[in-house]
C-alpha positions in Angstrom: 0.0 0.0 0.0 1.5 3.3 -1.1 0.5 6.6 0.5 1.1 9.8 -1.4 3.6 12.3 0.1 1.0 15.1 0.4 -1.2 12.7 2.5 1.7 11.9 4.8 2.6 15.5 5.2 -1.0 16.4 6.0 -1.0 13.6 8.6 2.3 14.9 10.0 0.9 18.5 10.2 -2.2 17.2 12.0 0.0 15.3 14.5 2.1 18.4 15.1 -1.0 20.5 15.6 -2.5 18.0 18.0 0.7 18.0 19.9 0.7 21.8 20.0 -2.8 21.8 21.5 -1.7 19.3 24.2 1.5 21.3 24.9 -0.5 24.6 25.1 -3.1 23.2 27.5 -0.3 21.8 29.7 1.6 25.1 29.7 -1.6 27.0 30.6 -2.3 24.7 33.6 1.3 23.8 34.7 3.7 26.2 32.9 6.8 24.9 34.6 6.3 21.4 33.3 7.0 22.1 29.6 9.4 24.9 30.5 11.7 22.9 32.7 13.4 20.9 29.9 13.9 24.2 28.0 15.1 26.6 30.8 15.9 24.3 33.7 15.3 25.1 37.3 14.3 28.7 36.5 11.0 27.3 35.1 9.6 27.8 38.6 10.2 31.5 38.7 7.3 33.9 38.3 8.5 35.4 35.1 9.1 31.9 33.5 5.6 30.8 34.6 4.0 34.0 33.0 5.9 33.5 29.8 5.2 29.8 29.9 1.5 30.4 30.0 1.7 33.0 27.2 3.6 30.5 25.0 1.0 27.9 26.0 -1.8 30.2 24.8 0.1 30.8 21.5 0.5 27.1 21.0 -3.1 26.3 21.8 -4.3 29.0 19.4 -2.0 27.9 16.6 -2.8 24.2 17.2 -6.6 24.6 17.3 -6.5 26.8 14.2 -4.4 24.2 12.3 -6.5 21.2 13.4 -9.7 23.0 12.4 -8.4 24.0 9.1 -6.9 20.6 8.3 -10.3 19.0 8.8 -11.4 20.1 5.3 -11.0 17.8 2.3 -7.6 17.6 0.7 -8.7 19.5 -2.3 -10.2 22.3 -0.1 -7.2 23.0 2.2 -8.3 26.7 2.4 -6.4 28.4 5.1 -4.8 25.2 6.4 -1.5 26.0 4.7 -1.3 29.4 6.5 -2.1 27.9 9.9 0.5 25.2 9.4 3.1 27.7 8.1 2.5 30.0 11.2 3.1 27.0 13.5 6.3 26.1 11.6 7.5 29.7 11.9 6.9 29.7 15.6 8.8 26.4 16.0 11.7 27.8 13.9 11.8 30.9 16.1 11.8 28.7 19.2 14.9 27.0 17.8 16.5 30.4 17.2 15.7 31.5 20.7 17.3 28.3 22.1 20.4 28.8 20.0 20.7 32.4 21.1 21.0 31.2 24.8 22.5 27.8 24.1 25.3 28.0 26.7 22.9 29.0 29.5 20.4 26.2 28.8 20.5 22.8 30.5 23.1 20.8 28.7 21.2 17.6 28.1 17.6 18.8 27.5 18.5 21.7 25.3 19.2 19.1 22.6 15.8 17.5 23.0 14.0 20.9 22.9 16.0 22.1 19.8 15.4 18.7 18.0 11.7 18.6 18.8 11.1 22.2 17.8 13.3 21.8 14.7 11.5 18.6 13.6 8.2 20.3 14.1 9.4 23.3 12.0 10.6 21.1 9.2 7.5 19.0 9.2 5.3 22.1 9.3 7.2 23.9 6.5 7.0 20.8 4.2 3.3 20.3 5.0 2.5 24.0 4.4 4.3 23.9 1.1 2.3 20.9 0.0 -1.0 22.5 1.2 -0.6 25.9 -0.3 -3.1 26.5 -3.0 -1.8 27.0 -6.5 -2.4 30.5 -7.9 -4.6 30.5 -11.0 -2.9 31.8 -14.1 -3.8 35.4 -14.9 
């Protein structure tokens, strides 16, 4: 059984979006839980909890938007590509933020965070490219 690449990319985008919703809900309820692998012990500080909740809200909104948009038929992707691309951009910027503070981040878990955000960014970018509607010739 062969599955077309665009179908696999759409499934990947849906999985990333669902994971984003779960991460967002977790960060809103317990912001130090997803923040600890990223920033270490400072995840319990007030500032980290506030920013953790804000990032959780961002991920929840991006995830719900993408999941909703991806529910359409494959030939009616509509805004799905834009939601998926926005999520990929936020993941790529999370990697950039990690790299900018690389030496100060926890040595072991910084690799996990960078790899998971980088993988989500690559998956999202590829999926967004496959979902983008073609422009009609003028």
